[in-house]
N, C-alpha and C positions, 0 to 999 in steps of 0.2 A: 504493500500501501503507500509503504514509505519516494518503495523508486517512483510509484509511476505522478506521485505529487512534484517528485522531481522533474523528471521530465517536464509536465507542463511546466511547473517555474521558467526550467532554464528555454522553452519552445516561446514563449509568452512575455516575456522579460524585455525594458524596448531593446538591449543588448545586443540580447540575442541572436547568433548567424543566424542568418533567412536565404531562402534559394535565390539564383543569381536570375533578375527574369528577364527571360529570350530576346535575344539579339534582332536589331530588326535584319529581315533577309530585301536584299540587295535585287530590287525589278528593269528587267529591260527599260528604258525610256522607250516612252509608246509613236508607235511615229504619223506623222502625221497624214493626212488621206489625202491622196493623190488624182489629179484631174486627167480627163481625155484617156482613160485606157476605155478597153476591148476586147468581151469575150470571146475567145479563140477554142476549137474546138483540138484538143492534141488527138497527137497521132496513136497515144495508150487509152484513148478515148472519154478523156476526163477535160471537162473545163475549164483553159487558165485565164488565167487575167491580165491581159498584156499593155506594159504604156508603151511599148517602143517598136515601131516599124515594123513588119513583115516586109520577108527578105528570101533570097534568094543564098544559101553558100555550096560546096560541094565539099562531100562524104567521103570519105576516107577512099572507097575506092570511086572517084570518080565523078557521078552522078551530082544531077543537082537534087536539093536540097529543104523544103519550103518549111519556116522557120520565122514564130514568133517570137523580140526579144524583148528585155528588162521585161520579163514576168513576175508577181508577185510570189512574193515566200521566197527560195535562194536560189532561183532558177535565173538563169542567165540569158539562156537560145533554148525553145520547148519544139520541137519539130511536130507540124503543122498534119492530121491528118487532109489529104488531099481531094 
């Protein structure tokens, strides 16, 4: 009984050690919305929202490849469905 009372007093006294507060988590800055993008149908079958021009580039075999540029997310170039 005395042990419980002693434990209670040690945690309720003003100078008692307290659990540290959690540190704030750093978040990515919110990107501002861009204007002027267009939805395209990607070669993978998904819709992509791109801000850059649509152009033809050559693939490693030398054939022309229709692509959209500067797409939403981390994609710089997305092949388009013909």
